[in-house]
Each structure stands twice: as structure tokens, then as C-alpha cells.
C-alpha positions as CSV (number, residue, x, y, z in Angstrom):
1,M,-0.1,0.2,-0.2
2,N,2.8,2.4,0.3
3,G,4.2,1.8,-3.1
4,G,1.2,3.4,-4.3
5,K,1.1,6.9,-1.9
6,T,4.3,7.1,-3.7
7,V,3.2,6.5,-6.8
8,T,0.8,9.0,-6.5
9,N,3.1,11.5,-5.1
10,T,5.2,11.4,-8.1
11,N,2.5,11.6,-10.5
12,K,1.7,14.5,-8.8
13,E,5.0,16.3,-8.3
14,T,5.8,15.0,-12.2
15,I,2.5,17.4,-12.7
16,K,3.4,20.0,-10.8
17,A,6.2,19.7,-12.5
18,K,5.2,19.6,-16.1
19,K,2.3,22.4,-15.3
20,A,5.5,24.6,-14.1
21,E,7.6,24.1,-18.0
22,E,4.6,25.0,-19.7
23,A,3.2,28.2,-17.5
24,E,7.5,28.6,-18.0
25,A,7.5,28.1,-22.1
26,K,3.9,30.1,-22.0
27,K,6.3,33.6,-20.7
28,S,8.2,32.8,-22.8
29,Q,6.5,32.4,-26.1
30,Q,5.2,35.6,-25.5
31,T,7.6,37.2,-26.9
32,P,9.5,37.4,-30.3
33,T,13.0,36.7,-28.9
34,G,11.1,33.9,-27.3
35,F,10.1,32.5,-29.1
36,L,13.5,32.4,-32.0
37,E,15.2,31.3,-28.6
38,E,13.2,28.4,-28.0
39,T,13.0,27.8,-31.4
40,K,16.8,27.5,-31.2
41,Q,17.2,25.4,-28.3
42,E,14.8,23.0,-30.7
43,L,16.3,23.2,-33.9
44,A,20.1,22.4,-31.8
45,K,18.0,19.0,-31.1
46,V,16.8,17.6,-34.0
47,V,19.7,14.4,-35.7
48,W,20.3,16.1,-38.9
49,P,20.3,12.7,-41.8
50,S,24.8,12.3,-43.5
51,R,24.4,14.2,-46.8
52,Q,25.5,10.3,-47.7
53,Q,22.1,9.1,-46.8
54,L,20.7,12.0,-47.7
55,V,22.0,12.1,-51.2
56,S,20.4,8.0,-51.2
57,E,17.3,8.3,-49.9
58,S,16.4,11.6,-52.0
59,V,17.4,8.6,-54.5
60,A,15.0,6.3,-53.6
61,V,12.5,9.0,-53.1
62,L,12.1,10.2,-56.9
63,L,12.8,6.6,-57.8
64,M,9.4,5.1,-56.7
65,V,7.5,8.5,-57.3
66,T,8.8,7.7,-61.4
67,L,7.8,4.4,-61.3
68,V,4.5,5.0,-59.8
69,A,3.4,8.2,-62.0
70,T,5.1,5.4,-65.4
71,L,2.2,2.8,-64.0
72,I,-0.4,5.1,-63.1
73,Y,0.4,6.5,-67.4
74,I,0.2,2.5,-68.5
75,V,-2.6,2.2,-66.6
76,D,-4.2,5.7,-67.7
77,Q,-3.4,4.7,-70.6
78,L,-4.5,0.8,-70.9
79,F,-7.8,2.0,-69.7
80,G,-8.2,4.7,-72.2
81,W,-7.8,2.7,-74.8
82,M,-10.2,-0.2,-73.6
83,A,-12.6,2.2,-73.5
84,G,-12.3,3.5,-77.1
85,K,-12.6,-0.2,-78.2
86,V,-16.1,-1.1,-75.6
87,F,-17.5,3.5,-76.7
């Protein structure tokens, strides 16, 4: 039973800490400089891809877009040809 009280107290402390963080965040976002500072902090947390990863994933996306566009074109031409035969 004591474990339940500890968890409840910990949860209450966590909730209070979160509310304090939110209040501080609202305060600093009220000014343009506060917003820019927080934006800079958040961008520092981002894990940016390496150049090699960026290039390889970009090539993969471009290939997939080309393949799907080609497939859609072929299916469209096929249905157009079939519609021409029916009508």
C-alpha cells in the first residue's frame, strides 16, 4: 500500500513540474525573442541526416515517384484504349 502513495506523490510532482514548464514556455513565447530562442533550442535537438543518407534517400524517393507515375500513365493509357474499344 505504501508503494501506491509513493507513485501518487511522484505523479503529482510530475504533473506540477509539467505545469511549471508549460507556464514558463508560455511566458517565453510571448515575445518574439523568446520564440526565436526556443526555436533555436529545439533545432539543436534535431538529429540531421548525413550527406550520404540524404542523397541515397532522395534518390530512392525520386525513383519511386518515377515508377509510380509511369505505372499510373500505363494504366491510364490501357483504360483509355479499352474505353475506345467499348464506346
